[in-house]
C-alpha positions in Angstrom: 66.3 -13.6 2.9 64.2 -11.4 5.7 63.7 -10.5 9.0 59.5 -10.9 9.8 60.2 -10.6 13.6 62.4 -8.9 16.3 61.2 -10.1 19.6 63.8 -8.8 22.8 63.1 -9.2 26.5 65.2 -7.5 28.8 68.5 -6.2 26.3 70.4 -3.0 27.0 66.9 -0.6 27.7 64.7 -2.6 25.8 62.6 -4.6 28.5 60.0 -5.5 25.9 60.2 -5.2 22.2 57.8 -6.6 19.4 59.1 -5.2 15.7 57.3 -7.7 13.1 58.3 -5.5 9.8 56.9 -5.2 6.5 59.5 -5.2 4.4 62.6 -2.6 5.3 63.1 -0.9 8.1 64.4 2.9 8.4 64.5 3.3 12.1 64.2 7.1 13.7 64.6 8.1 17.4 64.3 10.7 20.0 67.5 10.6 21.8 68.3 7.4 24.0 65.1 5.5 22.3 67.4 2.4 21.7 67.8 2.6 17.9 71.8 1.5 17.8 70.3 -0.9 21.2 68.0 -2.9 18.4 70.1 -2.8 16.1 73.1 -4.6 18.7 70.7 -6.7 19.1 70.1 -7.9 16.0 73.0 -8.4 14.7 74.0 -10.2 17.9 71.7 -13.1 17.2 72.6 -13.1 13.3 76.6 -11.9 12.4 79.1 -14.1 14.4 81.1 -11.6 15.0 79.2 -9.5 17.3 78.8 -12.0 19.9 82.1 -11.1 21.4 80.8 -7.9 22.6 79.1 -8.8 25.7 78.8 -6.6 28.4 76.9 -6.5 31.9 74.7 -4.0 30.5 73.6 -5.8 28.4 71.7 -7.0 31.0 68.6 -4.3 31.1 68.2 -3.1 34.7 64.6 -1.5 36.2 63.9 0.3 38.8 61.9 -1.4 41.2 60.1 -0.8 44.5 60.4 -3.0 47.8 56.7 -2.6 50.0 57.2 -0.3 53.2 57.9 -2.6 56.7 54.2 -2.6 58.3 54.2 -0.6 61.7 55.4 -2.8 65.0 53.4 -3.6 67.4 55.5 -5.0 70.5 53.8 -3.0 74.0 57.8 -2.6 75.0 57.3 0.9 72.6 56.2 3.8 73.7 52.6 4.7 72.4 52.0 7.8 69.9 50.6 10.8 70.8 47.2 10.3 69.0 47.7 14.6 67.5 51.1 13.1 66.1 51.6 13.0 62.9 52.6 9.4 62.3 54.7 9.4 59.0 54.7 5.9 57.3 57.8 4.6 56.1 59.3 5.8 52.8 59.1 3.0 50.0 63.0 2.3 49.2 63.9 1.7 45.7 66.6 -0.5 43.9 67.4 -1.7 40.7 67.5 -4.7 39.4 69.0 -6.5 36.6 66.9 -9.0 34.9 68.5 -12.6 34.8 68.5 -12.9 31.6 68.6 -11.0 28.2 66.7 -12.7 24.9 66.3 -11.5 21.2 64.8 -13.8 19.3 64.6 -12.8 15.3 62.1 -14.8 12.6 63.6 -15.5 8.9 62.5 -16.2 5.4 62.6 -16.5 2.3 66.5 -18.1 2.0 67.9 -19.3 -1.2 68.0 -23.5 -1.8 71.7 -23.5 -0.2 70.4 -21.7 3.5 67.6 -23.4 3.8 69.0 -27.3 3.2 71.2 -25.8 6.6 68.3 -25.5 8.2 66.7 -28.3 7.3 65.0 -29.7 10.9 64.6 -26.7 12.2 61.8 -24.8 10.0 58.7 -23.6 11.3 55.9 -22.1 9.2 55.0 -19.1 9.4 52.2 -17.0 10.9 51.0 -14.2 8.2 51.4 -12.1 10.9 55.4 -12.8 10.2 56.0 -14.8 13.7 55.9 -18.6 13.8 53.5 -21.1 14.3 52.7 -22.9 17.0 49.6 -24.9 15.4 51.2 -28.4 15.4 49.8 -28.6 12.0 49.9 -26.1 8.9 48.9 -25.5 5.6 51.0 -27.3 3.0 51.7 -24.4 1.1 52.7 -22.6 4.1 56.3 -20.3 3.7 58.6 -21.4 6.1 60.7 -19.9 8.3 63.4 -19.7 11.4 63.7 -18.8 14.7 67.0 -17.8 15.8 68.0 -16.4 19.7 70.5 -15.2 21.8 70.6 -15.5 25.4 73.2 -13.3 27.6 73.1 -14.1 31.2 75.6 -13.3 34.5 76.9 -16.3 36.9 77.6 -14.7 40.5 79.7 -17.1 41.5 81.8 -17.0 39.0 81.5 -12.9 37.6 81.0 -13.9 34.4 79.0 -14.0 31.1 77.5 -16.5 29.4 76.2 -16.2 25.2 74.7 -18.7 23.6 72.6 -18.6 20.0 70.4 -21.8 19.5 67.0 -22.5 17.5 63.7 -22.3 20.2 62.3 -25.0 18.4 64.6 -27.2 19.4 65.4 -25.7 22.3 64.3 -25.2 26.7 65.8 -22.6 28.3 64.4 -23.4 31.1 65.8 -26.7 31.4 69.4 -25.1 30.5 68.2 -27.2 27.0 69.7 -25.4 24.0 70.2 -26.5 20.3 73.1 -24.3 19.6 73.3 -22.9 16.3 76.4 -23.7 14.5 79.0 -21.3 13.2 79.1 -22.0 10.1 75.2 -21.7 9.7 75.6 -18.3 11.0 78.3 -17.3 8.9 76.2 -18.8 5.5 72.9 -16.5 6.3 73.1 -13.4 3.9 73.7 -10.7 7.1 76.3 -7.5 6.1 76.3 -5.4 9.2 78.2 -2.0 7.7 81.4 -0.4 9.4 82.0 3.5 7.8 85.2 4.0 9.2 87.9 5.3 8.0 88.5 4.6 4.0 90.6 3.8 1.6 92.9 1.9 3.8 95.3 -1.1 2.7 96.4 -2.1 5.9 94.7 -5.6 7.2 90.9 -6.4 7.9 90.1 -3.3 6.2 87.1 -2.3 4.1 89.5 -1.8 0.5 91.7 -4.6 1.9 89.2 -7.1 2.6 87.9 -6.2 -1.4 91.0 -6.5 -3.0 91.4 -9.8 -0.9 88.2 -10.8 -1.8 88.9 -9.9 -5.6 92.2 -11.6 -6.3 94.1 -11.9 -2.9 97.3 -13.7 -4.8 97.3 -10.4 -6.9 97.7 -7.7 -4.0 100.2 -9.5 -1.8 102.6 -9.1 -4.9 101.5 -5.7 -5.4 102.5 -5.3 -1.5 105.7 -7.5 -1.8 106.5 -5.3 -4.8 105.3 -2.1 -2.1 107.9 -3.6 0.8 111.2 -4.4 -2.2 110.8 -0.8 -4.1 110.7 1.2 -0.3 113.6 -1.2 0.6 115.5 0.4 -2.5 114.5 3.8 -1.9 115.4 3.2 1.9 119.3 2.3 1.0 119.8 4.5 -1.2 118.7 7.2 1.1 120.7 5.6 4.3 123.9 5.7 1.4 123.6 9.1 0.8 125.8 11.6 2.3 124.3 14.1 3.9 122.7 11.2 5.6 125.7 9.5 6.7 127.6 12.4 8.0 124.8 13.6 10.1 124.6 9.8 11.7 128.6 9.6 11.4 128.4 13.1 13.6 126.1 11.7 15.6 128.4 8.4 16.8 131.1 10.2 17.0 129.9 12.2 20.2 131.8 10.4 23.2 132.6 7.7 21.9 128.6 6.0 21.6 129.8 4.6 18.7 132.1 2.1 20.3 130.0 2.1 23.8 127.2 0.7 21.7 128.8 -2.5 19.8 131.8 -5.0 20.0 133.5 -3.0 17.4 133.2 0.7 16.8 129.9 1.2 14.8 128.7 4.4 11.8 126.8 4.7 9.1 126.9 2.4 6.9 125.8 -0.2 10.1 122.5 2.0 10.3 119.5 2.1 8.1 116.3 3.1 8.5 112.7 1.3 7.8 108.9 1.8 9.1 108.1 0.2 12.1 109.4 -3.5 12.6 110.3 -3.5 8.6 107.1 -5.6 8.1 105.0 -4.7 5.0 101.8 -4.5 7.4 103.8 -2.0 9.1 104.3 0.2 6.0 100.9 -0.4 5.1 99.3 0.4 8.7 101.2 3.9 7.9 99.8 4.8 4.2 97.1 7.3 4.2 95.0 7.9 0.9 94.7 11.2 -0.6 92.7 12.8 -3.7 93.9 15.0 -6.4 90.2 17.4 -6.6 89.5 20.1 -8.3 92.8 22.6 -8.8 93.8 21.6 -5.1 96.3 19.1 -6.5 97.0 16.2 -3.8 95.9 16.8 -0.5 95.1 13.8 2.3 92.0 13.1 2.7 91.2 14.6 5.4 92.2 17.9 3.9 89.4 17.3 1.5 86.3 17.6 4.6 84.0 15.1 6.5 81.8 14.4 2.7 84.3 13.1 1.3 85.3 10.7 3.8 81.7 9.6 4.6 80.6 9.0 0.5 83.8 6.7 0.3 83.6 4.8 3.1 79.8 4.8 2.3 80.6 3.1 -1.0 83.4 0.5 -0.2 80.6 -0.6 2.9 78.2 -0.8 0.1 80.9 -2.5 -2.2 81.2 -5.0 0.9 77.3 -5.6 1.5 76.8 -6.6 -2.0 75.6 -10.0 -1.0 72.3 -10.9 -3.3 69.8 -10.7 -1.2 71.7 -10.4 2.1 70.2 -8.4 5.6 71.8 -5.2 5.7 72.2 -3.4 9.0 73.6 0.1 9.4 73.4 2.4 12.1 73.9 6.3 12.0 73.1 6.2 8.4 74.9 10.0 6.8 75.8 11.4 10.0 78.8 12.5 7.6 77.3 13.4 4.6 75.2 15.7 2.5 71.3 15.6 2.5 71.7 14.2 -1.6 74.0 12.0 -0.8 72.2 11.2 2.2 68.9 10.1 0.1 70.8 9.0 -2.9 73.0 6.7 -0.7 69.8 5.2 1.5 67.7 4.2 -1.7 70.8 2.5 -3.5 71.1 0.4 -0.4 67.1 -0.6 0.0 66.8 -1.2 -3.5 70.2 -3.8 -3.2 69.6 -5.1 -0.4 67.1 -8.4 0.2 65.9 -6.3 3.1 67.9 -3.0 5.3 67.5 -2.1 8.8 68.7 1.6 8.5 68.7 4.0 11.6 69.2 6.9 10.9 69.3 10.7 12.3 68.9 12.5 9.0 65.0 13.5 7.5 66.7 13.0 3.4 67.4 9.1 4.8 64.1 8.5 5.4 62.6 10.0 2.0 64.0 7.2 0.3 61.9 4.5 2.3 58.2 4.3 2.0 55.9 5.7 4.7 55.1 2.0 6.1 58.8 0.9 6.5 59.3 4.0 9.0 60.1 2.8 12.4 59.4 5.5 15.4 61.5 4.6 18.3 60.2 7.2 21.9 60.8 7.4 25.6 57.9 8.2 27.6 58.5 8.2 30.9 61.6 6.8 30.5 60.0 3.9 29.0 61.5 2.4 25.4 58.4 2.2 23.0 58.6 1.5 18.5 55.4 3.4 16.2 54.6 2.5 12.4 52.0 3.4 10.0 49.3 1.4 10.0 48.7 -0.3 6.8 46.3 2.6 4.9 43.0 2.2 3.2 41.1 5.6 3.6 41.4 8.3 0.4 41.2 11.6 2.7 43.5 9.3 4.9 45.3 8.4 1.8 45.4 12.2 0.9 46.7 13.0 4.4 49.8 11.0 4.4 51.8 13.8 2.1 51.4 15.6 5.6 54.3 12.5 6.3 56.9 14.0 3.4 55.6 18.0 3.2 55.6 18.0 7.5 56.1 16.1 9.3 59.6 14.4 8.2 60.7 17.4 9.5 60.4 16.7 13.1 61.9 12.9 12.6 63.3 12.9 15.8 62.2 15.5 18.1 59.6 14.1 20.8 56.9 16.8 20.5 55.0 18.5 17.1 53.1 21.9 17.5 51.0 22.3 14.5 49.1 25.5 13.5 47.2 26.0 10.9 48.8 27.0 8.1 53.0 27.7 7.1 52.1 31.9 8.1 51.5 30.9 11.3 55.2 29.1 11.3 56.5 31.4 9.7 55.7 33.8 12.4 55.7 32.0 15.4 59.2 30.7 14.6 60.4 33.7 13.9 59.6 35.5 17.1 61.0 32.7 18.6 64.6 32.7 16.6 64.3 36.6 18.2 63.4 36.0 22.0 66.5 36.8 24.5 69.4 33.5 25.2 67.4 33.8 28.4 64.3 32.5 27.0 64.9 29.1 25.9 63.5 28.4 22.1 61.0 25.7 21.6 63.9 23.4 20.3 65.0 23.1 23.4 61.6 21.7 24.6 61.6 19.2 22.1 59.2 21.2 19.9 59.0 21.0 16.2 57.0 23.6 14.6 55.1 22.2 11.3 51.4 23.3 9.4 48.4 21.7 8.8 49.1 21.8 5.0 51.4 24.0 2.8 49.0 26.4 1.7 45.9 27.4 0.8 44.6 23.5 2.0 45.4 24.3 5.9 43.4 25.3 8.7 41.3 23.9 11.9 39.8 21.0 9.3 43.0 19.6 8.7 44.6 19.4 11.4 43.2 16.3 13.1 44.8 14.0 9.6 48.1 15.3 10.0 47.8 15.2 13.9 46.4 11.6 13.8 49.6 10.7 11.4 51.6 12.2 14.7 49.8 10.3 16.6 50.3 7.4 15.3 54.4 7.4 15.2 54.7 8.5 19.0 54.5 12.2 19.0 53.4 14.2 22.0 51.4 16.2 19.7 50.0 20.0 20.4 48.1 22.0 18.5 47.5 26.2 18.0 44.8 27.2 16.6 42.7 30.2 15.9 39.9 31.4 17.7 37.8 33.2 15.0 34.3 32.6 16.2 32.4 30.7 18.6 29.2 28.3 17.0 28.5 24.8 16.0 31.3 24.5 13.6 33.9 25.4 15.6 32.8 23.5 18.9 32.5 20.6 16.2 36.3 21.2 14.6 37.8 21.4 18.6 36.0 18.4 19.7 37.8 16.6 16.3 41.4 18.4 17.6 41.0 17.1 21.0 40.5 13.5 20.0 43.3 13.9 17.6 45.9 15.2 20.0 47.5 16.5 23.7 46.9 19.7 24.8 45.2 22.3 22.0 45.9 26.6 22.7 43.2 28.7 21.7 44.2 32.3 20.9 41.7 34.3 22.3 38.5 35.5 20.5 38.5 37.2 17.0 42.4 36.5 17.5 43.6 34.9 13.9 47.5 34.7 14.1 48.1 38.5 12.5 46.0 39.6 15.5 48.4 37.6 17.7 50.9 39.5 15.4 49.2 43.0 17.0 48.1 42.5 20.1 49.8 44.3 23.4 52.2 46.3 20.9 52.3 50.1 21.9 50.5 51.2 18.8 53.1 53.9 18.1 55.7 51.2 16.5 52.8 48.9 14.9 52.4 51.7 12.6 55.7 52.4 12.2 56.0 48.3 10.7 52.9 49.1 8.6 54.6 52.1 7.0 57.8 49.6 6.2 55.4 47.8 3.8 56.1 50.4 1.1 58.7 47.9 0.2 56.9 45.3 -0.9 55.2 47.8 -3.7 51.5 48.4 -1.3 50.1 51.8 0.5 51.2 52.0 4.2 47.4 49.8 6.0 47.4 52.3 9.1 48.1 55.1 7.2 50.1 56.9 10.3 47.2 56.4 12.0 46.6 54.4 15.4 43.1 53.5 15.5 40.8 50.3 15.5 40.2 50.7 12.2 43.8 51.4 11.3 44.9 48.6 13.2 42.2 45.7 11.7 42.7 46.7 8.2 46.9 46.2 8.3 45.8 42.7 9.9 43.4 42.6 6.8 46.6 43.4 4.6 49.1 40.8 6.7 46.7 38.1 5.8 45.8 38.8 2.4 49.2 39.5 1.0 51.1 36.7 3.4 53.6 39.9 5.1 54.4 38.4 8.3 57.5 37.4 8.5 58.3 41.1 6.3 55.9 42.8 9.3 58.4 41.5 12.2 60.8 41.6 10.3 59.9 45.9 10.1 59.2 45.4 13.6 62.3 44.4 15.4 64.4 46.4 12.1 65.6 49.3 15.0 66.1 46.2 17.3 64.3 48.3 20.8 60.9 47.2 19.5 59.1 44.6 22.1 58.2 41.2 21.1 54.4 40.1 20.4 53.0 39.6 24.2 50.2 37.1 22.7 53.2 35.3 20.0 55.8 35.3 23.6 52.3 33.7 25.7 51.8 31.5 23.4 55.6 30.5 23.4 55.4 29.9 26.9 52.4 28.3 26.8 53.7 25.5 24.1 57.2 25.1 26.3 55.2 24.2 29.8 52.6 21.5 27.4 55.4 19.8 25.7 56.0 18.1 29.2 55.7 14.7 29.2 54.7 15.4 33.1 52.4 18.0 32.2 48.6 18.0 34.3 47.1 20.9 33.4 44.0 21.7 31.0 43.8 19.8 27.7 42.2 23.2 26.3 44.0 26.3 27.2 42.4 29.5 26.5 45.1 31.9 26.1 44.5 35.8 27.1 44.4 39.2 25.3 47.0 40.8 26.4 46.8 44.4 28.7 46.9 47.3 25.5 49.8 49.6 26.7 48.8 53.4 28.0 49.3 55.9 25.3 52.6 58.0 25.3 
């Protein structure tokens, strides 16, 4: 079974959402963009156990503006002086809650048993994932069913009311609902992964459910044997001389043993047991312990979060082995290492009919096809979703490799800043890291630096390709480019880049990234850093000179040898060097342009910093 459409109206932070997955779904999002809310909405419609968690906050709220009252025209009012400024009444704003939250899910690809249960509410399925509204459908059309969850608030009774129904045979406006039986919902192959503390034997926990599913009678017999063994052990403990003498000593104080009973109480009447003495109480006290490496038998918590996370995920996946199931998993991989995250995500994807997995981890996304990624973003406080379109153009297909090599690392960042190549990223990123704490880094503004290309395939001609990919997934796209020369070719390239991004930053004319590293710095500091490059087996590019030819030669060597970071490291080595002024200016402008409220020019030309006077 799989979901072909998820339609949300007024649920939590979603005013409207219409997702039509092609196959599996990897949900990635910027903070507060609604991936948990999306999965919760899906579960409300499909999982009988999820409907109990309804709250008033599930009803979407938004600010609405009341029109300002028109100024009165009562003749009794004093006239206003014509020269006096008349201020219009400011419109008032209030939070308004929707009348109902609605979640509609379209399902298809049922097995024979489930399809029989749905007989009478099945509808033809359109190729775009919607149920067909046509009165007549082709005989070979695939069949689907729509399930809807509706939540309303009764003001008079101050209570929430929810219903799950078949839209095909209901009319919500008239209050007519053909409800979905709980037995039908339980028959649907839907699994919600819960990755709590693993390997717990108490009732309701994952390992206990696995035991009960495999052989409930054998599990009960094992627990009864445990209870008997513990009872015998505790009886022996209670009769031990050391214990009885200590208990009798307590009971003898002030005649306590005589005061608490009808007859004097001694250690013979005192025993020990776990809580209420039941097997359930005993099992609640048990925690898994593992013997790993040479550390001996240690509690699960002492082995670190990764061990617990791997076992919890394995336990959840074992419970999710329902053939063809729709599997819902939130915050996947938060406590896992990179390789385990990718491996388990791949395993979950291959074993499910359809998986809806939300994550903050780029490694989880590597297990999915790019077209299976649904990225959620917020623009001006409004949530929206983005997916890659199906690609048939060969140039676009070659550009798609930038998804894994560049954009994937920015999965949850709201903004990407694209540079011409990896050396630009390395140099700008290093200056960004070395700035004093008072100057917030780009990450504090939600910006991730990425390169157009991974090596020699970068450059301005490649920027529109990766920018188009980023725009498809809802990123705010900034670009930082060189300005080697002004001619028709660079003008045409700039026009293409502008069409693919939000804001373009250009270095000054004639300044590539290498020149940007040295512009505005005292030349003796530049020469000292140049001399340190001899450690990499090359002659000193400046040879102690501080003229324009020496600086130009340094820039050529840095470019040819790829020594951008090494030059900066040498520049910062004494702890007293200045930061490259042109790079600092670029960082400041990137941070400014990253703000969604930015209303400045689309092309920002960076100015050359003034050269410090010679000492």
